[in-house]
C-alpha positions in Angstrom: -10.4 -16.0 11.6 -8.2 -15.7 14.7 -7.6 -12.6 16.8 -3.9 -12.6 15.9 -1.4 -14.5 13.9 2.3 -15.3 14.1 2.7 -14.3 10.4 0.5 -12.1 8.2 1.2 -12.3 4.5 -0.3 -9.4 2.6 -1.1 -10.4 -1.0 -1.8 -14.0 -2.2 0.1 -13.6 -5.5 2.9 -15.5 -7.2 5.2 -15.1 -4.1 2.8 -14.6 -1.3 0.8 -17.8 -1.7 4.1 -19.7 -1.7 5.3 -18.0 1.5 2.0 -18.6 3.3 1.9 -22.3 2.3 5.5 -23.0 3.2 5.4 -21.2 6.6 2.2 -23.0 7.6 3.8 -26.4 7.1 5.0 -25.9 10.7 1.9 -26.6 12.8 3.3 -24.6 15.6 2.8 -21.3 13.9 -0.3 -19.5 12.6 -0.5 -17.8 9.3 -3.0 -15.4 7.8 -2.9 -14.8 4.0 -4.7 -11.6 3.3 -5.9 -10.9 -0.3 -7.9 -8.0 -1.6 -9.6 -10.0 -4.3 -11.8 -13.1 -4.3 -10.9 -16.8 -4.3 -10.2 -18.6 -7.6 -11.5 -22.0 -6.4 -14.9 -21.7 -8.1 -14.0 -19.6 -11.1 -13.4 -21.4 -14.4 -12.6 -18.1 -16.2 -9.6 -17.9 -13.9 -8.6 -21.5 -13.8 -8.9 -22.3 -17.6 -5.6 -21.0 -18.9 -6.9 -20.6 -22.5 -9.3 -17.9 -21.3 -6.6 -15.6 -19.9 -6.9 -12.7 -22.4 -10.4 -12.1 -21.2 -9.1 -11.2 -17.7 -7.3 -8.1 -18.9 -9.2 -5.0 -17.7 -11.8 -7.2 -16.1 -13.1 -7.2 -12.5 -10.1 -9.3 -11.5 -7.7 -6.6 -12.7 -6.5 -3.5 -10.8 -6.0 -2.1 -14.3 -3.4 0.6 -13.6 -3.0 3.3 -16.2 0.5 4.8 -16.7 1.4 8.5 -16.4 1.9 10.3 -19.7 5.0 9.0 -21.3 7.7 11.3 -22.8 8.9 8.7 -25.3 6.5 5.8 -24.9 2.8 4.8 -25.3 0.7 6.8 -22.8 -2.3 4.5 -23.4 -0.5 1.6 -21.7 -2.2 -0.3 -18.9 -0.5 -2.4 -16.3 -2.7 -5.4 -15.5 -2.3 -6.4 -11.9 -4.4 -9.2 -10.6 -7.0 -9.0 -7.8 -7.6 -12.7 -7.0 -5.9 -15.6 -5.2 -2.7 -16.5 -7.1 -2.2 -12.9 -8.3 -0.7 -12.5 -11.7 -0.1 -16.3 -11.9 -3.9 -16.5 -12.0 -4.2 -13.7 -14.5 -1.4 -13.5 -17.1 -0.3 -16.3 -19.4 1.7 -19.1 -17.8 5.0 -19.1 -19.7 7.4 -21.0 -17.4 11.1 -20.3 -17.4 13.7 -21.4 -15.0 15.5 -18.3 -13.6 18.7 -17.6 -15.5 21.8 -18.4 -13.4 23.5 -15.2 -14.8 20.7 -13.1 -13.5 21.0 -14.5 -10.0 24.7 -14.1 -9.9 24.3 -10.5 -11.2 21.9 -9.9 -8.3 24.8 -10.8 -6.0 27.1 -8.2 -7.7 24.3 -5.6 -7.0 24.4 -6.4 -3.3 22.0 -9.3 -2.9 24.4 -11.7 -1.1 23.0 -15.2 -0.7 21.0 -15.1 -3.9 23.7 -16.7 -6.1 22.6 -19.4 -8.6 24.4 -22.2 -6.6 22.2 -21.4 -3.6 18.9 -20.5 -5.3 18.5 -22.7 -8.4 18.3 -26.0 -6.5 15.0 -24.7 -5.2 13.6 -25.2 -8.7 13.6 -28.9 -8.1 11.6 -28.4 -4.9 9.2 -26.2 -6.7 8.4 -28.0 -10.0 6.8 -31.2 -11.2 8.2 -31.2 -14.8 7.0 -33.5 -17.5 10.6 -33.8 -18.8 12.9 -36.5 -17.6 16.3 -35.8 -16.0 17.8 -35.2 -12.6 18.1 -31.5 -13.3 14.3 -31.3 -13.2 12.0 -31.6 -10.2 9.2 -34.2 -10.4 7.6 -34.0 -7.0 7.0 -30.3 -6.5 3.7 -28.5 -6.4 4.0 -26.6 -9.7 3.3 -28.6 -12.8 5.5 -27.6 -15.8 4.7 -29.2 -19.1 5.9 -28.7 -22.7 3.4 -27.0 -25.1 2.1 -29.5 -27.7 3.2 -28.8 -31.2 -0.3 -28.5 -32.7 -0.3 -25.0 -34.4 0.9 -25.3 -38.0 1.7 -21.6 -38.3 3.8 -21.9 -35.0 5.6 -24.9 -36.4 6.4 -22.9 -39.5 7.8 -20.1 -37.3 10.2 -22.6 -35.7 11.3 -23.8 -39.1 11.7 -20.2 -40.3 13.8 -19.4 -37.2 16.2 -22.3 -38.2 16.4 -21.0 -41.7 17.3 -17.6 -40.3 20.0 -19.2 -38.2 18.2 -19.4 -34.9 18.3 -23.1 -34.0 15.5 -25.0 -32.3 16.8 -25.1 -28.7 14.7 -26.4 -25.8 14.2 -24.1 -22.8 14.7 -25.1 -19.1 17.5 -27.6 -19.9 20.2 -26.2 -17.6 21.4 -23.1 -19.7 19.6 -19.9 -20.6 18.9 -19.8 -24.4 20.5 -16.6 -25.8 20.3 -17.6 -29.5 17.5 -19.9 -30.5 13.8 -20.6 -30.5 11.4 -23.3 -29.2 7.9 -24.0 -27.9 7.5 -22.9 -24.4 7.0 -24.8 -21.2 4.0 -23.6 -19.3 2.9 -24.0 -15.7 -0.4 -25.7 -16.3 -1.9 -29.1 -15.6 -2.4 -31.7 -18.4 -6.0 -30.6 -18.4 -4.8 -27.0 -19.1 -5.8 -25.7 -15.6 -3.3 -23.1 -14.8 -0.8 -24.2 -12.2 -0.8 -20.9 -10.5 0.6 -20.3 -7.0 -2.9 -20.6 -5.7 -3.7 -23.9 -7.5 -0.2 -25.3 -6.7 0.3 -24.1 -3.1 -3.1 -23.2 -1.6 -5.7 -25.5 -3.1 -4.1 -28.7 -1.6 -4.0 -27.1 1.9 -7.3 -25.2 2.1 -8.2 -27.2 5.2 -4.9 -26.7 7.0 -5.9 -25.7 10.5 -3.1 -23.1 11.1 -3.5 -21.3 7.7 -6.4 -18.8 7.3 -6.9 -17.5 3.7 -8.7 -14.2 4.1 -10.0 -12.9 0.8 -11.8 -9.7 -0.1 -9.8 -7.6 2.4 -7.8 -4.6 1.2 -5.0 -3.7 3.4 -4.7 0.1 4.0 -1.4 0.2 5.9 1.0 -1.8 8.1 0.8 -0.9 11.8 3.8 -0.4 14.1 4.8 -0.4 17.7 8.2 0.1 19.3 10.5 -2.8 20.0 12.7 -3.1 23.2 15.2 -0.7 21.7 12.6 1.9 20.8 12.8 1.2 17.1 9.6 0.7 14.9 8.4 -2.8 14.8 5.6 -4.1 12.5 2.8 -5.1 14.7 0.1 -6.0 12.2 -2.2 -4.6 9.5 -5.1 -2.3 9.1 -7.6 -3.4 6.4 -11.1 -2.9 4.9 -13.5 -5.8 4.5 -16.8 -4.0 4.1 -18.5 -1.4 1.9 -18.9 1.1 4.7 -15.3 2.3 5.0 -14.9 0.9 8.6 -11.3 -0.2 9.1 -10.2 -3.1 11.2 -6.8 -4.2 12.6 -5.2 -7.6 12.8 -2.0 -8.2 15.0 1.0 -10.1 13.9 3.2 -11.7 16.7 6.3 -12.3 14.6 6.3 -10.7 11.1 4.3 -9.0 8.5 5.3 -10.1 4.9 4.2 -7.7 2.1 3.7 -9.6 -1.1 1.5 -7.2 -3.0 3.6 -6.9 -6.2 5.9 -4.4 -7.7 3.2 -1.7 -7.8 1.2 -2.3 -4.7 4.1 -3.2 -2.4 5.8 0.2 -2.6 2.3 1.8 -2.4 1.6 0.0 0.9 5.0 0.8 2.3 4.6 4.5 1.5 1.1 4.6 3.0 2.6 3.1 6.1 5.2 5.9 6.3 8.2 4.1 4.7 9.4 5.9 1.6 10.9 9.2 0.3 10.2 11.8 2.9 9.6 14.7 0.5 7.0 12.6 -1.5 5.3 11.4 1.6 5.0 15.0 2.8 3.4 16.0 -0.5 0.5 13.6 0.0 0.2 14.0 3.8 1.7 10.8 5.1 3.9 11.1 8.1 7.4 9.6 7.6 8.3 6.7 9.8 11.4 5.7 7.9 13.0 7.9 5.2 13.5 5.2 2.5 14.3 7.0 -0.8 14.5 3.8 -2.8 10.9 2.8 -2.2 9.0 3.2 -5.5 12.2 3.9 -7.4 14.0 1.6 -9.9 10.8 0.4 -11.7 11.7 -1.9 -14.5 9.7 -3.8 -17.1 9.9 -5.7 -20.4 8.6 -3.2 -22.9 7.2 -5.0 -25.9 6.9 -4.0 -29.6 4.6 -5.8 -31.9 4.6 -6.7 -35.6 1.8 -8.6 -37.2 0.9 -10.3 -40.5 -2.4 -11.5 -42.0 -2.5 -15.2 -42.2 -3.1 -17.0 -45.5 -4.7 -19.9 -43.6 -7.2 -20.0 -40.8 -5.4 -19.6 -37.4 -5.8 -22.2 -34.7 -8.8 -22.1 -32.4 -7.3 -24.6 -30.0 -4.2 -23.4 -28.1 -3.0 -23.8 -24.5 -2.6 -20.0 -24.1 -2.2 -18.4 -27.6 1.4 -17.4 -26.9 3.4 -20.6 -27.2 6.8 -20.0 -28.8 9.8 -18.0 -27.7 12.7 -16.6 -29.7 15.9 -15.2 -28.2 18.9 -13.4 -29.7 22.0 -11.6 -28.5 21.9 -8.3 -30.5 25.2 -7.0 -28.9 28.3 -9.0 -28.4 28.2 -10.4 -24.9 24.4 -10.0 -24.7 22.5 -8.1 -22.0 24.8 -6.3 -19.6 27.7 -8.4 -21.0 26.3 -11.5 -19.0 25.8 -13.8 -22.0 22.1 -13.3 -21.7 19.8 -12.5 -24.6 19.2 -8.8 -25.3 16.0 -9.6 -27.2 13.1 -12.0 -26.5 10.1 -12.5 -28.9 6.9 -14.2 -28.3 4.8 -15.7 -31.1 1.1 -15.0 -30.8 -1.6 -16.9 -32.7 -4.4 -14.4 -32.2 -5.0 -10.8 -33.3 -3.0 -8.4 -31.1 -4.1 -4.9 -32.1 -4.8 -3.5 -28.7 -2.5 -0.5 -29.3 -2.3 -0.3 -33.1 -6.0 -0.1 -34.0 -6.5 3.3 -32.4 -3.5 4.5 -34.5 -5.3 3.5 -37.7 -3.3 0.4 -38.6 -5.3 -2.4 -40.3 -6.3 -5.5 -38.4 -7.5 -9.0 -39.4 -9.3 -11.9 -37.6 -6.9 -14.4 -39.2 -3.5 -13.0 -38.1 -0.4 -13.7 -36.1 2.3 -11.6 -34.5 5.8 -11.5 -33.1 6.5 -9.3 -30.1 10.1 -8.2 -29.6 10.8 -7.1 -26.1 13.9 -5.9 -24.2 15.1 -8.4 -21.6 17.3 -6.0 -19.6 15.7 -2.7 -20.4 17.7 0.3 -19.1 14.8 2.7 -18.6 13.9 3.2 -14.9 10.5 4.5 -13.7 8.7 5.2 -10.4 5.7 4.3 -8.4 4.2 7.1 -6.4 1.1 7.7 -4.3 -1.7 9.7 -5.8 -2.9 10.7 -2.4 -2.9 9.4 1.2 -6.1 7.4 0.5 -5.3 3.7 0.1 -8.3 3.4 -2.3 -6.7 5.6 -4.9 -4.7 4.0 -7.7 -1.0 4.8 -7.5 0.9 6.9 -10.1 2.8 4.5 -12.3 5.4 6.1 -14.5 7.6 3.5 -16.3 9.5 6.1 -18.3 9.7 3.8 -21.3 12.6 4.3 -23.7 14.1 7.2 -21.7 17.5 5.6 -21.1 20.2 8.1 -22.1 22.0 5.8 -24.6 18.9 4.8 -26.4 19.6 1.1 -25.9 16.0 0.1 -25.2 14.7 1.5 -28.5 17.7 0.2 -30.5 16.9 -3.3 -29.3 13.2 -2.9 -30.1 14.0 -1.7 -33.6 16.4 -4.6 -34.2 13.7 -6.9 -33.0 11.2 -5.6 -35.6 13.9 -6.1 -38.3 14.7 -9.6 -37.1 11.0 -10.5 -37.0 10.7 -9.5 -40.6 13.7 -11.6 -41.6 12.2 -14.7 -39.9 8.8 -14.3 -41.6 10.5 -13.7 -44.9 12.0 -17.2 -44.8 10.7 -20.0 -47.2 9.0 -21.8 -44.3 6.5 -19.0 -44.0 5.7 -18.6 -47.6 2.4 -20.4 -47.5 1.3 -18.8 -44.2 2.3 -15.1 -44.1 0.2 -12.6 -46.0 0.5 -8.8 -45.9 2.2 -7.1 -43.0 -0.6 -5.4 -41.1 1.6 -3.3 -38.8 3.8 -1.4 -38.9 3.5 -2.1 -42.6 6.1 -2.5 -45.4 6.4 1.3 -45.9 7.9 1.6 -42.4 11.6 0.8 -43.1 14.0 3.3 -41.6 15.2 2.9 -38.0 13.7 6.3 -37.2 10.3 5.3 -38.6 10.3 2.0 -36.8 11.2 3.7 -33.6 8.3 6.2 -34.0 5.9 3.3 -34.6 7.2 1.4 -31.5 7.0 4.5 -29.2 3.3 5.0 -30.2 2.1 1.3 -30.1 4.3 -0.7 -27.8 2.8 -2.8 -25.0 4.2 -4.3 -21.8 4.6 -8.0 -21.0 3.2 -7.1 -17.6 6.5 -7.7 -15.8 7.1 -4.7 -13.4 9.8 -5.3 -10.9 12.5 -3.7 -8.8 10.5 -1.0 -6.9 11.5 -2.3 -3.4 14.8 -3.8 -4.3 17.2 -5.7 -2.0 20.8 -4.7 -1.8 23.7 -4.2 0.5 23.2 -3.0 4.1 24.9 0.3 3.3 23.1 1.0 0.0 20.7 3.9 0.7 18.6 3.2 -2.5 18.0 -0.4 -1.6 15.1 -0.5 0.9 15.7 -4.2 1.7 18.6 -6.1 3.0 19.4 -9.5 1.2 17.2 -11.3 3.7 14.3 -9.2 2.4 13.9 -7.3 5.6 12.8 -3.6 5.4 15.6 -1.4 6.6 14.9 0.9 9.6 12.2 -1.3 11.1 11.9 -4.9 12.4 9.3 -7.6 11.8 8.7 -6.5 8.2 9.7 -8.1 4.9 8.8 -7.7 1.2 8.6 -10.8 -0.9 7.6 -10.4 -4.6 9.0 -9.1 -7.9 9.6 -5.7 -6.4 12.7 -7.1 -4.6 14.6 -7.9 -7.8 17.7 -5.7 -8.2 17.5 -6.5 -11.9 14.4 -7.9 -13.7 15.3 -11.3 -15.1 15.8 -11.8 -18.8 12.8 -14.2 -19.2 9.2 -14.3 -18.2 9.5 -14.0 -14.4 6.5 -15.9 -12.9 8.5 -19.0 -11.9 11.2 -16.6 -10.5 8.5 -15.0 -8.3 7.5 -18.4 -6.9 11.2 -19.1 -6.4 11.5 -15.9 -4.4 8.7 -17.1 -2.3 10.5 -20.4 -1.7 13.7 -18.7 -0.8 12.0 -16.2 1.5 10.2 -19.0 3.4 13.6 -20.6 4.1 15.0 -17.2 5.3 12.1 -16.6 7.6 12.2 -20.1 9.0 15.9 -19.8 9.6 15.4 -16.5 11.5 
């Protein structure tokens, strides 16, 4: 460990590991990657993708509860990873190319320079895809491979989708699927080791002399000095690396890059004095920059669930138990009129009763499920400090299903109804037994909505809480180069920067944000 670094990256997650690896390719700079959790190098429970469900609410999970929900499930937890690789080491590894429509929509929301023509070519730099074709990368650090078709119930689901009019349409082939179904691609090696940002970007360079990976250090705040014009400049970090509460500081000569995720990045900014002045005063933090957009605009993919008992034994050999995706445009024009799907479903080959059992719904060891979620949910929530103590968990209030027009719940209800139509097709006759939840007696839209509000989950995709936008947008804390407005030497690089959560599983997009950010920093 050095006395100071040119760049300090806070958080070794899906984006932070990418930024640190790419910046340290220049031997003339020094980079510290600071992570609150441990390494993943010697931990098979992390690296073996098939074991991922056991990581939820484990010691590798910050395990954030949500505030009581007016119209949603107040028992919800937001799994946030505490380990090298962040949520790419913790969640499943469903790998989607970023939709071009989403990137171009970001530009319309003020994120100039993030258009699909500029950003999507970075996919080829990022990936090593097992599919042929010039539109795929084959030399990048992140292994993408197609899920093997070895689950007979899953194969029947694909056939049933076709019978329902949802064609078998491969993902990641140059266009976002808005009406169709297929087996996923996943970011995992051929041996089913997860190709997380840590495995892909850090493991090959652990001995790189100018990169220090500092684990088990929780950052308490960003420190500041004044620049030549008297404005605040990020000068480093304050952190804890011992059980005695004795804080230390580490200087940054060029920039501090916050990559702590869509919950912890706004938390760290607010602890550092960058946030809504009134809220900071409530918890006793002195305001450095009044930034009302920090902690606002929280988005997610809320997820309903419907499950059936299986007439046959379910597979005990899967890459990650969630291996098929189904997409549909419920409304004409799709999500936000962009031609994107309104609805995404995942097929799960394991019991998924984590929010239904407490409500009294039946369960079964041999069961499968479909999980309709809303790709561009309209509900917006907040992240707030619980106190001025960095060790306290933040207050996470997603405000699920509170959008004024009721769009989110309408899409979820239509998703449950579509799932039933799929499983009612002839292809599922020898596999689908009784409907476990919500049950065949739940038929009206109002009854389905009541069930969804009590039992829904999240796909663990929070985003948008430190969003980038136009220079004159007071609710966008970042400019399009990811620089925090009102200070110098400070950027945010993770899912929190998205003006709009993408319409697919966003892990590859988070790595893509890291790639783009590294280019922006090097250009500066």
